[in-house]
N, C-alpha and C positions, 0 to 999 in steps of 0.2 A: 504494500500500500504506500502511496506517495503522500507527501504533505499536501494539505488542502487549505487555501486561504480565500475567504469570501470578503469582497469589498463592495460597499454600496457606492453607486454612482448616480448621477442625476436621473437617469431613466431606467434603472435596474441594478444589476450586480455583475461584477466580474468575478470569476472563480478561477483561481490558479491551482492547478493540480500538477505537481511536479513542475515541468517546464512548459506545460500547455496552459493557455488561457481561454476560458469559455465565457460567453456573455449571455446573460439571462434577463428577460423582462417580465417573466411570469414566475411569481414566487412558488407556485405549486409545482411547476416543472423543475425548478431549482432544487426544492426539497426532495422531490421524487427521484431525481437523478443522484442526488447526494446519498439518499437511502439505498438506492441500487448499488452505488459504488461501495458503500460500507459493507453491504452484504457479499458482494463478489467483485472486487476491484478489477481483476483481469478481464472478466466478461464485459464489464461496463466500459473499460478503456477500449477494448476491441470494437464494441458497438459504436462508440463515439468516433473513433478514428475512421471506421468504415463508412460512416454517414457524414463525415466532415465535408463542408461546402468547398473548402479549398483543396481537397485531396487531388482533384484533377490537375491543379496547378503544380502540385508537388511531385507527381508521379515520374516525371522525367529528370528530376534533379538528382545529382550524385549524393550519396549518403553523407559525405563530408560537408557538403553545402547545407543539407538539412540540419546536421548537427550544429553548424555555425549559426544557423537561423534560430536555434533553440528547439527544433523538432527532435528532441533527444529520445533515445530508447525506442524508436519506432521505425521499422522498416516499412516503407511505403511501396506496396506492390503495384506494378503497372495494372491499370484498368483495362478491361477488354476493349479493343478498338472495333468499332462497327465496320463491317465489310462495305467496300464501295460497290454500289450497284451499277452494273453496266447495262447500257441500252442496246 
């Protein structure tokens, strides 16, 4: 389990878990995700990384670059590329 820090901001909360920062505007979603993380940290981390909005941007970056950006401890697997349709 990684350290967790919750900070209030003007329109919600930022939650830092290890080297990752998440943003919440819904207190129920925040507390639900925190509860899930406390119950099973590995499963919750996997689910969050798999659904990350910026995952597509990270897929082609070298691991050293990801580490330098603070995306630590996470191997970002390439996403499936859609096949080009030929006419």
